[in-house]
C-alpha positions in Angstrom: -6.4 -18.3 -13.5 -7.6 -21.6 -15.1 -5.4 -24.6 -14.6 -5.4 -26.1 -18.1 -7.7 -25.2 -21.0 -8.7 -28.2 -23.0 -8.1 -28.3 -26.8 -11.3 -28.1 -28.8 -12.4 -31.5 -30.1 -12.2 -30.3 -33.7 -8.6 -29.2 -33.2 -7.8 -32.5 -31.6 -9.3 -34.5 -34.5 -7.5 -32.4 -37.1 -4.1 -32.8 -35.4 -4.6 -36.6 -34.9 -5.7 -37.2 -38.6 -2.8 -35.1 -40.0 -0.2 -36.9 -37.8 -1.7 -40.3 -38.7 -1.6 -39.5 -42.4 2.0 -38.3 -42.3 3.2 -41.3 -40.3 1.3 -43.8 -42.5 2.7 -42.3 -45.7 6.2 -42.4 -44.2 5.9 -46.1 -43.3 4.5 -47.0 -46.8 7.1 -45.1 -48.6 10.0 -47.1 -47.1 10.5 -50.7 -48.0 12.7 -52.9 -45.7 15.5 -52.9 -48.2 15.3 -49.1 -48.6 15.4 -48.4 -44.9 18.4 -50.7 -44.5 20.4 -49.1 -47.1 19.2 -45.5 -47.0 22.1 -43.2 -46.7 20.6 -40.0 -48.1 17.0 -38.8 -47.8 15.0 -39.1 -51.0 12.9 -36.1 -52.2 9.8 -37.8 -50.9 11.4 -38.2 -47.5 12.4 -34.6 -47.4 8.9 -33.5 -48.2 7.5 -35.8 -45.5 9.9 -34.3 -43.0 8.8 -30.8 -43.8 5.2 -31.8 -43.3 6.0 -33.3 -39.9 7.9 -30.0 -38.9 4.9 -28.0 -40.0 2.5 -30.1 -37.9 4.9 -29.9 -34.9 4.9 -26.1 -35.1 1.1 -26.0 -35.4 0.6 -28.2 -32.3 3.1 -26.0 -30.4 1.3 -22.8 -31.3 -2.1 -24.3 -30.3 -0.6 -25.3 -26.9 0.8 -21.8 -26.3 -2.6 -20.3 -27.1 -4.9 -22.7 -25.3 -2.9 -24.3 -22.5 -1.9 -22.6 -19.2 0.8 -24.0 -17.0 -0.5 -26.4 -14.3 1.6 -24.8 -11.5 0.9 -21.2 -10.7 3.6 -19.1 -9.1 2.7 -16.5 -6.4 5.3 -13.9 -5.6 5.3 -10.1 -5.2 6.3 -8.2 -8.3 7.0 -4.4 -8.3 5.8 -4.2 -4.7 2.2 -5.5 -5.4 0.5 -8.4 -3.6 1.3 -11.9 -5.1 -2.2 -12.4 -6.5 -2.1 -8.9 -8.0 1.3 -9.7 -9.6 0.2 -12.7 -11.6 -0.1 -10.8 -14.9 3.7 -10.0 -14.8 4.6 -13.7 -14.7 2.8 -14.5 -18.0 4.5 -14.6 -21.4 1.4 -13.0 -22.9 -2.4 -13.0 -22.6 -5.1 -12.8 -19.9 -4.5 -13.2 -16.1 -7.3 -13.8 -13.6 -6.8 -13.7 -9.8 -8.3 -12.4 -6.7 -8.8 -12.6 -2.9 -11.5 -12.5 -0.3 -12.0 -11.8 3.4 -14.7 -12.9 5.9 -15.0 -12.1 9.6 -17.1 -12.5 12.7 -16.5 -10.5 15.9 -17.5 -10.6 19.5 -17.4 -7.7 21.8 -16.0 -8.8 25.2 -15.4 -5.6 27.1 -16.4 -1.9 27.2 -19.5 -2.5 25.2 -21.6 0.7 24.8 -25.3 -0.3 24.8 -27.1 1.0 21.7 -23.8 1.8 20.0 -21.7 -1.4 19.8 -22.9 -4.8 18.4 -21.1 -8.1 17.6 -21.3 -8.6 13.9 -20.3 -10.8 10.9 -19.2 -9.4 7.6 -18.4 -10.5 4.1 -15.7 -7.9 4.3 -14.5 -7.8 0.7 -14.1 -9.8 -2.5 -11.5 -8.8 -5.0 -11.3 -9.7 -8.7 -8.0 -9.0 -10.4 -7.9 -8.8 -14.2 -4.7 -8.3 -16.1 -3.6 -8.5 -19.7 -0.1 -8.8 -21.0 -0.1 -7.5 -24.5 3.7 -8.1 -25.0 6.8 -8.2 -23.0 6.6 -4.4 -22.7 2.9 -3.5 -22.3 0.8 -4.7 -19.4 -2.6 -3.7 -18.1 -3.6 -4.5 -14.5 -6.9 -3.8 -12.7 -8.6 -4.6 -9.4 -12.4 -4.6 -8.9 -13.6 -4.7 -5.3 -16.9 -5.6 -3.7 -17.1 -4.6 -0.1 -19.6 -5.7 2.6 -21.5 -8.0 0.1 -22.3 -5.2 -2.4 -24.8 -2.4 -2.9 -28.0 -4.4 -2.4 -29.5 -4.2 1.1 -28.6 -2.2 4.2 -27.1 -3.2 7.6 -28.3 -2.3 11.1 -26.9 1.2 10.7 -28.7 1.7 7.4 -25.4 1.4 5.4 -24.9 -0.7 2.3 -21.6 -2.0 0.8 -19.7 -0.7 -2.2 -18.4 -1.7 -5.6 -15.2 0.1 -6.5 -12.3 0.1 -8.9 -9.3 -0.2 -6.7 -6.7 0.3 -9.4 -6.5 0.2 -13.2 -3.3 1.2 -14.9 -1.0 0.6 -17.9 2.7 -0.2 -17.6 5.4 0.1 -20.2 8.2 -2.1 -19.0 11.0 -0.3 -20.8 13.9 -1.6 -18.7 14.3 -3.2 -15.2 15.7 0.1 -14.0 13.1 2.4 -15.6 9.5 1.6 -16.4 6.4 3.8 -16.9 3.0 3.7 -15.3 -0.3 5.6 -16.1 -3.7 5.3 -14.6 -5.5 4.8 -11.2 -2.6 3.7 -9.0 -2.0 2.7 -5.4 0.0 5.3 -3.5 3.2 3.5 -2.6 3.3 4.0 1.2 3.7 1.6 4.1 3.3 -2.2 4.1 -0.4 -2.5 3.6 -1.5 -0.1 0.9 0.1 -2.1 -1.9 0.2 -5.6 -0.3 -3.1 -6.1 1.6 -4.0 -9.6 0.6 -5.1 -11.5 3.7 -2.4 -14.3 3.9 0.3 -11.6 4.0 -0.5 -9.7 7.1 -1.3 -10.7 10.7 -4.6 -9.8 12.3 -8.2 -10.1 11.0 -8.2 -6.3 10.6 -5.4 -4.3 9.0 -3.1 -2.3 11.4 -5.0 0.8 12.5 -2.1 3.1 11.8 -2.2 2.0 8.2 -5.9 2.8 7.8 -6.0 6.0 9.9 -2.7 7.9 9.4 -1.9 6.2 6.1 -5.4 6.0 4.7 -5.2 2.5 3.1 -6.5 1.5 0.7 -5.4 4.7 -1.0 -5.3 5.2 -4.7 -5.1 8.3 -6.9 -5.0 9.1 -10.6 -1.5 9.8 -12.0 1.6 8.8 -13.9 5.1 8.0 -12.9 8.2 5.8 -13.1 9.5 2.8 -11.2 12.2 0.3 -11.4 15.1 -1.6 -9.8 18.4 0.0 -10.8 20.4 -2.4 -8.5 19.6 -5.9 -7.2 17.4 -5.4 -4.1 17.1 -1.6 -4.5 13.7 -0.4 -5.9 12.0 3.0 -6.3 8.8 4.6 -7.4 8.1 8.2 -8.3 4.6 9.3 -9.2 2.7 12.6 -10.0 -0.8 12.1 -8.6 -4.0 13.9 -7.7 -4.0 15.5 -4.2 -6.4 15.3 -1.3 -9.7 17.3 -1.2 -9.2 19.1 2.2 -12.9 20.2 2.3 -13.6 16.6 3.5 -11.0 16.5 6.2 -12.1 15.8 9.8 -10.5 15.6 13.3 -10.2 11.8 12.8 -7.7 12.4 9.9 -7.4 12.8 6.2 -9.1 9.5 5.1 -12.3 11.1 3.8 -10.2 13.5 1.6 -9.0 10.7 -0.8 -10.3 11.4 -4.3 -9.9 7.8 -5.5 -10.2 8.6 -9.2 -13.9 9.6 -8.9 -14.0 12.7 -11.1 -11.0 13.9 -9.2 -10.2 17.5 -8.9 -6.7 18.3 -10.4 -6.4 21.9 -9.3 -3.8 20.7 -6.8 -1.5 17.8 -7.9 1.1 16.1 -5.7 4.2 13.9 -5.7 4.7 10.6 -4.0 8.0 8.7 -3.9 9.3 5.5 -2.3 12.6 3.7 -1.9 13.1 0.2 -0.7 16.1 -2.1 -0.1 15.6 -5.9 0.3 18.3 -8.4 1.3 16.6 -11.6 0.2 13.9 -12.7 2.6 16.0 -11.6 5.6 15.6 -7.8 5.8 13.6 -5.2 3.9 13.6 -1.5 4.8 12.4 1.6 3.1 10.8 5.0 3.3 8.1 6.9 1.4 6.5 10.4 1.2 3.5 12.2 -0.2 3.2 15.9 -0.7 0.3 17.8 -2.4 -1.8 20.9 -2.3 -5.1 20.0 -0.8 -7.5 23.0 -1.0 -8.3 22.3 -4.7 -9.5 25.9 -4.9 -12.8 24.9 -3.1 -12.3 26.8 0.1 -12.5 30.6 -0.2 -9.3 32.4 0.8 -7.7 29.3 2.2 -4.7 27.5 0.7 -3.4 24.4 2.3 -1.1 21.5 1.6 -0.4 18.1 3.1 2.8 16.2 3.7 3.0 12.6 4.9 6.2 10.6 5.4 6.8 7.1 6.7 9.7 4.7 7.3 9.3 0.9 7.7 11.5 -2.2 8.3 10.8 -5.9 8.3 13.1 -8.8 9.5 12.5 -12.5 8.9 14.9 -15.0 10.3 13.9 -18.7 10.4 10.4 -18.6 12.1 10.9 -15.1 13.6 9.1 -12.1 12.0 9.5 -8.5 13.1 7.8 -5.5 11.5 7.8 -1.8 12.4 6.5 1.4 10.9 6.4 5.1 11.8 4.4 7.7 10.0 4.1 11.5 10.5 1.9 14.0 8.7 1.5 17.8 8.6 -1.3 20.1 7.3 -0.5 23.7 6.5 -2.8 26.6 7.5 -4.9 24.2 9.7 -6.3 27.0 11.8 -7.8 28.9 8.9 -9.0 25.7 7.4 -10.8 24.7 10.6 -12.5 28.1 10.8 -13.6 27.9 7.1 -15.0 24.4 7.4 -16.5 24.6 10.9 -17.4 28.3 11.5 -20.4 27.9 13.9 -19.6 24.8 16.0 -17.8 26.3 18.9 -20.4 24.7 21.2 -18.7 21.3 20.5 -15.2 22.5 20.0 -13.2 19.4 20.6 -14.9 17.5 17.7 -14.3 20.2 15.1 -10.5 21.0 15.1 -8.2 20.0 12.3 -4.7 19.2 13.5 -1.6 20.6 12.0 0.3 17.4 12.9 -0.6 13.8 13.2 1.4 10.6 13.7 1.2 6.9 14.2 3.5 3.9 14.7 3.4 0.2 15.4 5.6 -2.7 16.2 4.8 -6.3 15.5 6.3 -9.7 16.5 5.4 -13.1 15.3 6.9 -16.6 15.2 6.0 -19.6 13.0 6.0 -22.6 15.3 4.8 -25.2 12.7 8.3 -26.3 11.6 9.0 -27.3 15.2 5.9 -29.5 15.2 6.0 -31.1 11.7 7.7 -30.8 8.3 4.5 -30.4 6.2 4.0 -27.1 4.3 1.8 -25.4 6.9 2.1 -22.2 8.9 1.1 -21.4 12.5 2.2 -18.2 14.1 1.1 -16.4 17.2 1.6 -12.6 16.9 1.6 -9.5 19.0 1.2 -5.9 17.8 1.4 -2.6 19.7 0.0 0.6 18.0 -0.2 4.2 18.9 -1.7 7.0 16.8 -2.9 10.6 17.3 -4.8 12.5 14.6 -4.9 15.6 17.0 -1.3 15.7 17.9 -0.9 19.4 17.4 -3.8 21.8 16.9 -3.9 25.6 16.3 -4.7 28.1 19.1 -8.4 28.7 18.3 -10.5 30.5 20.9 -12.8 28.0 22.7 -11.5 25.0 20.9 -9.2 22.2 21.9 -7.8 18.9 20.7 -10.0 15.9 20.9 -8.2 13.5 23.3 -10.3 10.5 22.1 -8.2 10.6 18.9 -5.0 9.8 20.9 -5.4 6.0 20.7 -3.4 3.0 21.9 -4.0 -0.5 20.7 -2.7 -3.8 22.1 -3.5 -6.7 19.8 -2.6 -10.4 19.9 -3.7 -13.4 17.9 -3.0 -16.4 15.8 -2.4 -16.9 12.1 -2.8 -20.4 10.6 -2.3 -21.3 6.9 -3.6 -24.8 6.1 -2.6 -24.0 2.5 -0.2 -21.2 1.2 -3.2 -19.5 -0.4 -5.7 -19.9 2.5 -5.5 -18.2 6.0 -7.5 -18.6 9.2 -7.1 -15.9 11.8 -7.9 -15.2 15.4 -7.2 -11.8 17.1 -8.1 -9.8 20.2 -7.9 -6.1 20.0 -7.8 -4.0 23.2 -8.3 -0.3 22.4 -8.0 2.8 24.7 -7.7 6.5 24.4 -6.2 9.5 26.3 -9.7 10.7 27.3 -10.4 7.4 29.1 -13.7 7.0 27.3 -14.7 3.3 26.7 -13.8 1.7 23.4 -15.1 -1.8 22.7 -12.4 -4.5 23.0 -13.2 -7.2 20.5 -12.4 -10.8 19.6 -12.2 -11.4 15.9 -12.4 -14.6 13.8 -11.5 -14.3 10.1 -10.7 -16.2 7.0 -9.1 -15.2 3.7 -7.8 -16.6 0.5 -6.0 -15.7 -2.7 -6.1 -17.3 -6.2 
């Protein structure tokens, strides 16, 4: 958002001349004797006063249209990231914001020759555009450029992407009940709605919230949301479901439809409830249920359920965060046979699980207040994660669960904010799996910003 828009020179000149004329006329109309003995305004003085009031109103209207407050406020509204929330803090008009992430990594252990490389990446750049039509109607949208865009390919022959992350209309009927329609973020976990880099630890997002909860996850739909009591908020949406024909043993991530000519043969429901006690404690739970076959898989009907619970505690410099997620896929055996009918020779890579889960715990402490009183932030953190997208699989002849999908991650690092809108990150991720196959352990350097 712009800091302050300058008044056009023509408008400045017009205001200056009008004020000068009015003031000059007022001074000339009053003689010293008249000003000394004036008790009641004359008709001429009344007329001059009206002109001054009109000019004052005109100047105020121009300021409201063309001038934006110098100090911008960043805070989460309706569960969105602070930069994504800026439009809700306007009285009216256009809001511009965004964020970006960059990273460089270095593989330090378990490097597989010909498969793993140390890399650098312009990970993503986000442009938020919002418009507040009135105190009731709001439009909000996010345009994303990933991996520097569509031009050029990397060492794997892959290019980036340009995507519409969300675009919706809100009708803010009442604090306890508002309406939303469009391409919306599914309200699950910590990261899917608040994924701006200054507001989570680690160069990379938690693996559980990209594998089990497939962030960033958005679907077309409509729904209601609100805060019926102080600190208590909810969301309830009707949305498009997964496309199970794209599921894999690594999870449901590829089944997201993301508003791209989405099939609506199977719709779903997602709901979330949160309670927040100031900045000290926030806790909540969410769920997603939907049919997933979309009538694309002959003689197979399937549905998905995903639920999660989360809690966060902040006390002085201490930060604690934890999340657990569990998902089920109905009729997974028939779905596996329908999607992978002739691949028994590589059975463990072609089984869809009926159950998957993931959880993590995170600890951080901001040491900067112990060092100095300036408005900086320096926090080492530690995170433990465990997830398994092959937790339970059907009894299919010649096929078994893929133990490489039972993953454990130890991660530690440092988060430094030289400015509240800028973050520099260092993290080390040690990854292992139940099959004891090597997975690259990597040191990451990253930077991010919001505006």
